[in-house]
N, C-alpha and C positions, 0 to 999 in steps of 0.2 A: 476318638471313639474308645470306649472302655475296653480294657484287655479281658480276655476270657479268664474265668477262675481256674486256679490250679486243680489238678485231679484230686478226687476225694481222698485217696490214701495220703497224699502229701499234706492236705489240709488237716486230716485227722491227727497225723503225727505232730503238727504244729499246735494243735489244740491241747496237747499234753504239756506244753511249755509252762514255765513259771515266769517268763518274761512278759510284762504287760504289753509292750509294743508288738511282740510276736503273736500273742493271743488275740489282740484287737485286729491285727492284719488277717490272721487266720479266720476270724469270725466274719470279716468282710467278704472273704472268698467263699466261706460256707453260705452266707446270705445270697451271694451271686448265683449259687447253684439253685436257689429257690426250692421247688418241690423235689428236684433231683438230689437235694442234700439230705434226703430222709435217713441215709446211713450215718449221718453226723448228728442227728437230733439228740441222741442220748449224751454225746460228748458236749453238745451245746447246753443241754439241760443241766449238766453237772456244774457248769460255770455260773448258773443262776445264784449260787451261794459262794462265789469267789470272794475273798476278802477285799478285792479291789473294786470299788463302786463303778469305775469306768468299764471294767471287764464285764461286770454284771449287766450294765446298761446295754452294751453291745451284744451280750448273750441273749437278752430278751428280744432285741430287735432282730437278731438272726433267727431265733426260733420262730418269730412271726413270719419271716420271709419263707421259711421252710413250710410253714402252714400245715396243710393236710398231710404232708409227708411225715409229720411227727405224731401221728395218731397212736403209736405204741407207747407214747410217753404220758398218756392221759392218767393212768393210775398213779404215776409218780407225781404229776402235778397236783392231783387230788390230795396225796399224802402231804405235799408241801403246804397246801392251803389249810390242811387240818392242824398243822404245827404253827403256833404263833411265835414269830420272832421278827425283830426289826429288819433283818435283811431278807425277809420274804414278804414284801408288800402284796397284799391280796389283789389289788387292782391289776398289777402286772400279770399275776397268774390268771386272772379272769380274761385279760386280753389274749394271753397265750392260748387259753382253751378256745376262745372264740376264733383265733386264727386257724386252729385245727378244723373247725367247722363241724358238720354233722357227725363225724366220727367220734366226737367228744360227748356223745349223748349221755353217757353215764355221769357227766358232771352237772347235768341239769338240776337234779334235786338240790345239790349244794348251792348252785347259783340262784335258784328260785328262793331258797331259804335266805340267802344273803339279800335278795331283792326285797323280801318282806321286811327285813330289818332296816334296809337302806334303799327305799324306792327311787331315790333321785340319783343313784350311782350310775353314771353313764357307761362306765366300763362293764359293769355287770349286765346292764340292759343290752348293750351291743353284743356281748358274748352270747347271751340267751338267744338273741335274734339270729346270729350267725350259725348257731348250732341247730336250732329248731324252728326255722321260719315257717314251716308248714304245720307245726304242732298247734292244736286248737288252744291249749292253755297259754302258749306263747302269744298267739294272736290276740287272745283276750286281754293279756297284760297291756299290750300297746293300744288296743282299741279303748280299753277302760281309761287309759291316760289321755289319749287324744280327744275323747268325747266327754271328758270331765267338765262339769260346769265351772270348776275353779280354773281361772285363766292360766296361772303358772303351771299347773299340772297338765292342762291341755296343750300348752306350747311345748312342754317337754315331750309329750307323746308325738306331737306333729313332727319332731325331728327324725323320728324313726319310721313313721307310718308308710312312707313311700317305698320302703325296703321290704314290705310284707310280701308274702307269696300271693299267687293268684287267688287262692282261697281267702287269704286275709283281705285282699282288695274287695272281693265279692261281699264278704261280711261287713266291711266298712261301708259300702254303698247301701247295704240293707239298713245299717244304723243311720245313715244319712237320711234315707227316706222316712224313717220313723222320727228322727230328731227334728226335721224341719216342720213336721206336723204337730209338734208338741205345743202345749199351752204354756209351758215354762220357757221364758225368754232366754234363760241361761243355757238350757239344753238346745234350743234352736240355734243360738249363736255358736255353741261348740260344734254342732253339726255343720253349720255353714263354713266354719273355719276348716274343718276336715275336707269339705267339698272343694274349697279353694285350693287346698294342697294337692288333692288327688284328681282333679278334673282332667288334667293333661294325661294322666295314666289310663283313664277310662272315659274318653270323650263321649262315647255312645251312651254310657250310663249316667253321665253328668248332665245331659241335656234336659231331662225331665225335672230334676230338682232345681236346676238353675232357672228354668222357666217358671216353676212354682214360686220361687223366692222373688223373682222380678215382679211378680204380681202382688207382693206383700206391700203394706204401707211403707213408703220410701224412707221414713225416719228410723226404721229398724236397722240395727247394726248388721244383720245378716244380708241385707240388700247389697251393702258394700262388698261383702265377701262373695256374693253371687256374681257381681261385676268382675271381681278379680278372677273368679273361676272362668267366666266367659272369656276374659282376655287370654287365657291359656289354651283355649280350644283351637284346633286347626281350622283353617278357612276352607270353604265358606261355612258359615253357621246357618242353621234354619232361620227362615224369615220370622218365625214366632219369637225367637230370641231378640232379633233386632227390634221388633215391635215392643217387646218388654223393656228394652233399653230406652226407647222413645218415651214410654210411659213414665219411667223414672226421671227422665230429663224434664218432662212436663210438670211433674208434681213434686219432685225432689228439690233439695236445696243444699247449699254448702258443699262439703267435700264429696257427698254422695252424688250430687248432680255433676260435679267436676269429673268424677270417675266414670259416670255414665257417658259423658261427652267424649272422654278418652276412649272408652270402649267402642262407641259408635265410630270414631275415627279409625279404629282398627278393623272392626268386623265388616265394614263396607255397606254397600247398597242392600236394599231389601225391604225398606219401609217407605211406601209412597208418600207419606205425610212428613217425612224427615226434613225435607227442604224448607217448608214454611216454618217448622218449629225452630230450626237453626237460624233462619233469617230473623225470626222474631226475637230470639235471644241476642243476636248481634245488635239489632236496632235498640233493644231495651237497655243494653249495657254500653252504648256508644259513648256515654259520658263517664264511664268508670275510670278509676285511677290505678295505674300499675305500680302498686306498692306492696310491701310485705304485710302479712297478717290477714285477718278477716276482711278488712276494708279492701284488700286487693282481690278477693274472690270473684267479684263481678268481672274484673279484667281477665282473670283466668278463665272464666266461663266464656267470655267473648272470644278469647284466643282459641280455646278448644273447639268451640262451635265453628270458628272460621276454618280451622284445619279439617274438621270432619266434612264441612260443606265443600271445601275445595277438592278434597280427595274423592268424594263419592257423590255429591249432589251439587255440582258447580252451578253458580248463578251469578251473572254480572250485577244483579241487584245488591249483592253484598259489597261490591267494590267501594262505592262512595262512603258508606258508614265506616268501613274498615280503614279507608284512607284518611278519613277525618280523625279517627281515633289515633292512628299511628302518627299523624302530623301533630297532634296535641300532646303526644307522649313526652317529648323533651321538657314540657312545662309541668310535669307531675310534681306535686309538693308533698313530701312526707310529713307526717305529724308524729310527735312524741318519739317512740322507739321504732317507728317504721323506717324503711329505707326503700329507695326506688328499686323495683324488680324489673329486670329486662327480659325475663323468660317469656312473658306474654308478648312482648314486642317482637321477639324472634319468631314466634309462631304466627303472628299476624303478618309479618313481613313475608314469610314463606307462603302463607295462604294467598296473599295479594299477588305474589309473583306467579303462582299457579293459575289464578283466576284471570289476570290481565298482564301477560308478560310483555306487551308492547307499550304500556302506559309510561310516559315520561314522568307523570306526576307520582306514580308509584315508585319509580326509581329514585326520584328526588327525596321522597319521604323516607325510604330505606337508608339512603346516604345520610340524611339528617339524623336518623336514629343511631347510626353508627357513630357519628360525631358526638352525640349526646352520651352514648355509652362510654366512649373513650374519656370524656371529661369527667365521668363518674368513677373512674378507676381509683382515684385518690380518696374516695369517701365511701362509707358503708353502703353496700348495695348487694343484690343477689342476682346471680344468673348471667353475668356478663359473658363468661366463657361459653355457656350454653347458647346465649343470644347470638354470639358471633358464629357458632357452628351452624345455627339455623340460617343466619344471613348468608353464609357461604353456599348453603343449599339453595337459598332463594335466588342469589345472583346467577346461579347456573341455569336458571329457567329463561333468562333474558337473552334475546338474540345478540345483544352487544355485551355479553358477559365479560369479555376480556377488558373492555374499556371500564366497566363498572368495578371490576376487581382492582384495576390500577388506581381508580379514584378512592376506593376503600383503603387501599394500602397507603395512599397519601394522607388519609385521615388517621392512620396508625393501626389499622386492623391487618394482621398478617394474612396473606393469601392462603397459606397452608396452616392447618391447626398446629400450633406449637406445643399443645398439651396432649396430643393424641397418644404418645407413648405412655403417658401416665395412666391411661385407661386400659392398657393391655395386660392380660394376666401374665404372671411370672411363669416362664418356661422351666421345666426340670431338665437340667443338663447332667447326665451321669458322670460321677467322678471316676477317674482311673483307679483300678485296684492297686493296692500296695504290692511291692515286689516281695514275695514270701522268702526269697532266698537271702534278703538283706535286712529284714526288719530288726533282727536282733542287735545289729550294730548301728541302729538309728538311721539306716538308709531308707530309700523308697519315699512314698508320698506322705507318710505320717509325720506330723510335727513332733519335735522333741518335747514340746510342752503339752502334756496331756490335757491341759485346760482348753486347748484349741479344738478338741472334739466336743461337739454340741451335746449337752445333757440338761436335764431339768430336775428340779427338786420341788417337793410339795410345799405349799404355803404353810408355815408353822403358826402356832397360836399367837406369837408375837407380831407376825406380819399381818395376820388377818384383820385386826382392828384398824391398822393403818390403811389397808386397802379399802375397807368399808368406808372410812372417812373420806378417802379420795373420791370414791364413787358418789357419795352424798354431795360433796362439794362440786364435783363435775356436773351432777344433775341440776344443782341450783344454778350454776352458770348457764346451762342449756335451757333452763326454765322448764324442765320436765320433772315428773315425780320419779323417785327411785324405782318404782314398779311400773313405769310407763311401758307400753308395748315396745319391743326392741326396734321395730321399724320406725317408730316415732322418735326414739333416741338417735337412730342413725340419721334421719332427716334433719333433726335439730343440730346434730354435729356438723353435717354438711353446710347448713345455713350459717352456723357460727364461724366455721372456717372461712366461708365466703366473706362474711362481714369483716372479719379480722384481717384477712389477706389484703383486701382492697381499702384498708384504712391505715392511718398512721399510728395506730395503737402499739405501744411497747408492753409486752406481757411478761410478767415474772415467770420463771420456769415452772413453778408449781401450778400455775393456771393451766398450761398445756398438759401437764401430767394428770391433773384432775379430769380434764376433758377426755384424755386417753383412757383413764380408768373407767369413766362412765360409758364410753363407746365400747371398751372391751367387755364390760359387764353385759351390755346389750348383746354382743356377739356370743358371749358365754351362754346366755339364756336361750338364744336362738339356735345355737349349734350343738349345745351339750358338751362343749369342750371344758377344760379345767384351767383354773388359774395355777400357774407355776412360777417358780424362779428359774429363768433360762440362763444357762452358762454357755455362751457360744464362742468364748475366747477370752479376751481380757476382762470383760465386764459381765456383771450379773444384772438382769433386768426382769421386770414383771412381764409375763407372757401368757398367752393362751395356747394350750396344746390339745390336739385331737386325741381321742381315747387311745389310738394305737401309736401315737407319737409320729405319725407320718407328716403332720403339718404343725407349724408353730406360727403364731401371729404376735407381733410385739406392738400392742396398741399405743403405748406411750411414745415409742420411737416413730411409729406410723404418723401420729398427729404432729410430731415435731417436723417430720419430712414434709407433711402436707402444707406446712406454713412457709416452706421455701419459696422464693419469689417466682420461679418458673414452673411451679406445679399447680395444676388445676385441682380443686377440691374433689376428691373421688371417694370420700368415706361412704356415701350412700351407694355408689356403684359397687364398691367392694362388698358391702353388706349384702346387697341383692345377689351378687354373684355367688357368695358363699352360701346364702340361704337357699339358692336354687341348685346348689351342688356343682357349680361351674368352677371346678378346682383342677389344677394341672395334675398330671400323673405323678405319683410318688409311691413310696413303699413304707411299710411299718418301720418306725424308728429312724426315718430319714431326716426328720426335723426340717422339712422343706418350708422355707419362710414364705408366708403369704402376705402380700401387701408391702 
């Protein structure tokens, strides 16, 4: 357990030191006081221009921890921002003003002027939002971005829109209602993206626009967004929404129909005609092949329909076609660049176990699928780990589950998921505070090597072209465009990792680095973080840092770890968690590593 910070007067005395280690230790104690360190704010601010970059970095972090307690320092921060000098980086000052919050309102004109010059600056945008979330001009800045027909601008605005005030959310839904009725496809699509992001914030306001979009022609992009919005609503949902999903299943195709089937599996019963529709899909796709790519979509439809039926509209009429499909699965023959995909088989196995848990034929087919998946571990494939997770769930439905698990273990499938720990978010464990009484003589918890203290540096003009080339090369390897949607890049990264992990391919280091750069760029565009050079000890590496330096992600190192033998590919899981804000607690300047 972390020790309590030393009293304010002791910390203030140490902040007058000229010794680096003493200053850094005192700043850690000042940060631990958080809002209670308001009487130290001016002392900390004076260290913003310390000649030692390490002391500067800790001073910025400590100032952010004091936050609203530093409100009296706003005029001095504005004066620093007005003076141009290399040791007064504007972004740090913007973050510091944002940490103070509404009390820094006099900084708004300067920040808004900076926004007009540099509208993509995440530090400035976040500072504006933290200072004046209820201000109409602030709200309009973020709404204009989120509703922009330009995809890149829209995605940038979406990163912040969930943080708007109640008034901001009300105005956002007003624009959603207008946008989805537009004759301009780009405006409709932008509105549907915002709806997908905000539906969980205002479920009651989201129902009407989701219903309207589900009645649109299913080939429109906004229908997919409406399904995503529906997936985020609390259960139960109105029966009209379930009927809308059924209409998309009946008339849609490709990924939109797949998403509709996933949505139906989640939202549950409510449409009387769902069962025959699902049975029809299963029967029409019974000869589908579980492979990667578009040729495997019918198998995905069959599997999603099977799960939705088993969960909410069970019928023994589905057992025979599903059993026939699962029994034929081991004979799937990939073509060209395809590989066998076991995800669909896992869903079908689970559906069969739910529909007929006493069938010996079903049990035999699931065991045969396990054997097939184990034999495929040495060749390119996708979804074996996910398949085994679903099979474990399936086996638990059978009355003779213990016997089936033993037989599955004999085939090589572990009874307990060996990769479960790789899916868990990183926990933040507070570090003990250094001993202020001994820091000057190199005692306490500080390393004698100042390089051991995490810090970041901006990407310079020499490094930027190198990074851009890596991103382009990684995108080519993933077979996506450089400007592909971030979620598409994350999914392609996860698929690439799966293919490589279960193959005998030997990759040169630069290949993994290029994939890491492409994945990192997707995260940067999704989250609004910055590319930095991260110095966490001995090495310097490319990293992404959050605007307040609370979090850091090392995408190149992450991809390298993902390729280790006992790790399950979790790139897509990590992306989704970060995109949804599922981040462990941290504090400004802590550089908590994610992933």
